[in-house]
C-alpha positions, 0 to 999 in steps of 0.5 A: 133391366131398362123396362123402356128399352125392352118395351121398345123391342116388344114393339116389333113383335106386334106386326104393326102396319108399316113395319118392313120386315115383321118378326116371324119367329124368335131364336138364340141359337145362330144355326137355328135362324130362319128368315124373319126371326129375331136373334137374341144374343145370350151369354152362357158359361162356355160361349157368347151368342154375340160372336154369332151375330154375323152368322145369325144375320146371314141366315135371315135374322130380321133384328137382334137383341144384344148387350153391346152393339156390333158396328159391323152388322146391318139389322136393327139392334136393340141394347138391353142390360140382360139378353137372358131376361129379354128372351124370357119376356119376349118369348112369354109375349111372343106365345101369348103367356102360355104358362098362365093357362096351365096349372103349373108346379116347379120343383127345385132341390139338390137331390129328388127333383126327377123323382118328385116331378115323376110321382106327382105326375103319376098322380095327376094321371091317376086322377085323370088330369091331361099332363105335361112333364118337363125335367133332366130325363124327358120333356112331354107337352101332350104333343110330343115326348123328347129326351131333355137336353137340359134340366131346365130348357132356355126360356124361349124353348119352355115357353114354346113347350108350354104353348104345345101344352095349351094347344094340346089341352094340357091342364096340369104340368110338373117341371124341374127347376135347376139352380142354373135354370134360375140363375140364368132366368130360364124360368123368367116369366114362367107363371107357377101356381106351385113352387117346391123345395125338397131340400138343398145340399152342398152342390154345384159349387164349381158352377155357381162359385160358392155354396152361398151363390148356389143357394140363393139361386135355389131360394129365388124360387121360393123368395120371389113367389107371390101371395097367390102362389103356394110354396111346398116346403120340407122343414127337415132341411135347415135351408129350405125351413129358412125360406118359410118366413122369406116369401109372400106365398102360402106355405104348406110344409112336411117333415119326418123329424120336425114335428111342427110341419103341416104333414107329418110321417109316422110309423116308418118301416124301411126294413125291405128298402121299400117304404110304408108309413103313415101320413098325418095332415095336421093342416085345416085351413084353407078348409075347402081344400082339406076338409074332405080328406082323412086326418091320416092315411098309409102310404106304401111305396114300390120304389126304394129308399129314405129319399123316396119317402120325402119325394112322396111327401112333396108329391102328396101335398102338391096333389093335396093342393089340386083336391086329389083325394088320399085314395088316389094319392095312396094307389098311384104311389103304390103303382109308381115304379120309380125313375132311372138311376134314382136308387132304382133296384134293377135286379132282384134274385138272390142278391140285389142290384140298386143303381143310384146316380150318387150326385153329391154328398147330400144325395150320398148320405140319404142312399147310405142311410136307407141301406143302413135301414135295410136288411142284407148281408154285405154291401158291395160298391162300384163308384164312378168318380165324377168327371170335370165337376171339380176337385171340390165336389169329388173330395166331398163325395169321397168324404161321404163315402168314408163317413159311411164306410165303417157303418156299412161295413164297407171295407173296400171300394171299386172305382172307375174312371169310366173311359170310354163310356163318358164324353170329353166334357165328363172325363175324370181329371188328373186332379180329381182322381187324385183327390178321391185316391187321397181321401181313401188313403187317409181314411185307410179304406182299400180302393181299386181304380179301373178305367173300364166300367165294364171291368169294375162292375164284373169285379163287383159282381164277382164279389157279390153272394146270396143275399147281398147288395151291389151298388152301382153309384155315380153320375155320367160315368155310371149312366151305361152301368145298369145295361152293363151289369145286366148283360154280365148277369145275363151271361153268367146266368143263362137260365135266368129269364131275359125278361126277368133280367132286362125289366129295369131297362124297358122304359128307360130312355135310350134303353141304358 
């Protein structure tokens, strides 16, 4: 990036005397341009903002930031090497560096970003802090709450959210940081106090081109951290552990298996699916943060899953760094009811129904390991094949299911392509269905594939008996699975109170 050219762009934000058309706002989407906006042409995975420069000009843009000039456009154009980075710098400057005025934690992981941020937010709120939250499910700034469109918003939107937080008195915020958000500079110029890496597994390979590039994007959150920041790291993950020596940040580590961590887990009990364990705090420095904390304390979770233990440990360490006492952490985690579709117990009577997003092989491994530690009669799996995510992801997911099938005594898998319940960008391709079927055939596992999500779930319910577990598994294709399943249960068992059957949907965004 030519810093001199970028600084020349910043000058038009200063509204200096003599500037004929001062910039009144920023925009990167041509349809959202208003009179007086500075339009930044950014390149995405599917489109290029340079194609819409003319439209932005017609809507009133007074200047544009570009990576290549357009001679047919009359407004001033400022050429930069990386317009995405420029957008982050401009937004941070335009909104007066709002992230510097908040105690901000950024969480990245292949699995568990959402739950970790929600757990952390729950602890912060229990301690009486005014909080903000940015992630996959929802964005909450103190002024408003809205469903999220991207895991990590574009940099301009992100800095605007931080500004709203500052204006409404938010003091602490937690946000999910995705690999694409890091690679595309969406978190450019964001001033984190704490960065967190829970785990890194194989995911988004088709998006990034290779696992190495995916890891590089994830790792940048820690590698670029400064001496004033803390890095919270899970030492049980080898990729995360490797970053401990590659950062200037102060590190605070945890683990269930790696016994050199600053914070350890003992006496883990997952027999009911809900974890109970003891936290041992081995770190002694800095004394100001840890002197008032007990050397060990017990945690009991209301949510299910081994992965919830890792998420809770990350949230615990983040909170300890804020000086929040162990007693508050214990209470908040005991009351935490979970995040939708993250090994979520959506029905519990004579059998259990669990809803899990099954995003990748790492997620599948943790979910299946939890099930292996639970007590139940039989497991039934309804799996939504991942649509338009590539052959690699679907092959690895199918292979992960196969690895666990014999251990969990899965003789048959009910699969679905979820036609009618996914949009065009999430449709299962013929190649994706074929690779799933081929892996199952090679492993000798019977699988029935249904185009209809309701039909697949109805089949799973029909085969589920008392003492069993029915697992609804899959990403976009299973988003409506919980609602469909509970509606079917309600029809099959009309004597059950409606509030009992649909309790899990009450707090969900859009009620699905």
